[in-house]
Structure formats: structure tokens, C-alpha cells
C-alpha positions in Angstrom: -6.1 1.6 3.6 -3.8 0.4 0.8 -1.2 2.1 -1.3 -1.6 2.8 -5.1 0.2 -0.4 -6.0 -2.4 -2.4 -4.0 -5.1 -0.6 -6.0 -3.6 -1.5 -9.3 -3.2 -5.2 -8.4 -6.3 -5.6 -6.3 -9.7 -3.9 -6.9 -8.6 -2.1 -10.2 -7.4 -5.3 -11.7 -10.5 -7.2 -10.7 -12.7 -4.4 -12.1 -10.7 -4.4 -15.4 -11.2 -8.2 -15.8 -14.9 -7.8 -15.0 -15.2 -5.0 -17.6 -13.2 -7.2 -20.1 -15.7 -10.0 -19.5 -18.6 -7.7 -20.2 -17.0 -6.2 -23.3 -16.2 -9.6 -24.8 -19.9 -10.5 -24.6 -21.1 -7.1 -25.8 -23.1 -6.6 -22.6 -22.1 -2.9 -22.1 -25.5 -1.9 -23.5 -27.1 -3.5 -20.5 -24.8 -2.1 -18.0 -26.4 1.1 -16.9 -26.1 2.2 -13.2 -29.7 1.4 -12.7 -29.4 -2.2 -14.0 -26.1 -2.8 -12.2 -27.6 -1.7 -9.0 -30.5 -3.8 -9.5 -28.2 -6.8 -10.4 -26.3 -6.1 -7.3 -29.4 -6.1 -5.1 -30.5 -9.5 -6.6 -27.1 -11.0 -5.8 -27.3 -9.7 -2.2 -30.8 -11.4 -2.1 -29.2 -14.7 -3.2 -26.5 -14.3 -0.6 -29.2 -13.7 2.2 -31.1 -16.9 1.1 -28.1 -19.0 2.4 -28.7 -17.5 5.9 -32.4 -17.0 6.0 -33.5 -19.8 8.2 -30.4 -20.4 10.1 -30.0 -19.7 13.8 -27.2 -17.2 14.8 -25.0 -20.0 15.7 -25.5 -22.0 12.5 -24.8 -18.8 10.6 -21.4 -18.8 12.2 -20.6 -22.4 11.4 -20.9 -22.7 7.6 -19.0 -25.4 6.1 -18.9 -27.5 2.9 -21.3 -26.8 0.1 -23.0 -24.0 1.9 -19.8 -22.2 2.6 -18.7 -22.5 -1.1 -22.1 -21.3 -2.2 -21.8 -18.1 0.1 -18.3 -17.6 -1.3 -19.6 -17.5 -4.8 -22.4 -15.2 -4.0 -20.0 -12.8 -2.3 -17.9 -12.9 -5.5 -21.1 -12.0 -7.5 -21.8 -9.2 -5.2 -18.2 -7.9 -5.5 -18.3 -8.1 -9.3 -21.5 -6.0 -9.6 -20.2 -3.5 -7.0 -16.9 -3.2 -8.9 -18.8 -2.6 -12.2 -21.2 -0.1 -10.7 -18.4 1.8 -9.2 -16.4 1.9 -12.4 -19.5 3.0 -14.3 -20.0 5.9 -11.9 -16.3 6.6 -11.7 -16.2 6.1 -8.0 -12.9 4.9 -6.3 -14.1 2.3 -4.0 -11.0 2.3 -1.8 -11.3 6.1 -1.4 -15.0 5.9 -0.8 -14.6 3.2 1.7 -11.9 5.0 3.6 -14.0 8.2 3.7 -17.0 6.2 5.0 -15.0 4.7 7.7 -14.0 8.2 8.9 -17.6 9.2 8.8 -18.6 6.3 10.7 -16.0 7.0 13.5 -17.4 10.3 14.0 -21.0 9.1 14.0 -20.1 6.2 16.4 -17.5 7.5 18.9 -16.1 4.5 20.9 -17.1 5.9 24.2 -20.8 6.0 23.3 -21.1 3.0 20.8 -19.0 0.4 22.5 -21.2 -2.7 23.0 -24.3 -1.2 21.6 -26.2 -1.9 18.2 -28.1 1.3 18.3 -28.0 3.8 15.4 -26.0 6.9 15.8 -29.1 9.1 16.3 -30.0 7.0 19.3 -26.5 7.2 21.1 
């Protein structure tokens, strides 16, 4: 994935900014893993609303206000994801790298190419 300097300037820097934002407002008291996961779910729901009644093709052709709204919801999702990972002391870059390796084993190219089936059905 990335190297340690990417981590310090990328996700770690964003997570630190998000935590500083929370601390400045004394919101840490509300930032339990339970509450953060619920907030994350809420933001994912708001993201989904922008696609809910679109056709497959329309969902691929977002522009203007809708694209900006989706951009903002994705940012909200990322903020809560970063805060939750920091709260649980999970390295998101490492967790993602590990999960990609797991998925590669579950979905070998020769069995999964061109199919949307779950690994238990391959």
C-alpha cells in the first residue's frame, strides 16, 4: 500500500485533525465506539440517499450539485471511520492491506472473474 511517510501525511494527519476538531468542542465524551459506529452508519445512509432512486446509468453520471453532495457525504463517512479506527487503535492502512489479502484468497481470479457471487458460492 503506502509507506510510513504516506501514513503520517495522509490518514494519520486527517485523523489527527478530526480528533483536534472534536477536542476543541469537548465532544470526546460522546465519541464512544458505539456512538461513532452509529454516526458512521447514519452518514452512509445519507450517502445512499443520493443514489436511491437513480438507475445504474444515472448513478455513473453524477454531476454538479449531486456530485458535490456525494463528495461531502463521502468525507463525513471518512471522518467517522477515522475517528472510530483511532478510538479502537486500529491501523486502517494495515487493516485494509490485510483485508485485501484475505479477499484475494477468498476470491481467486480463476473462480471469481466476471461473477458477483459470494465466495461461498464459487
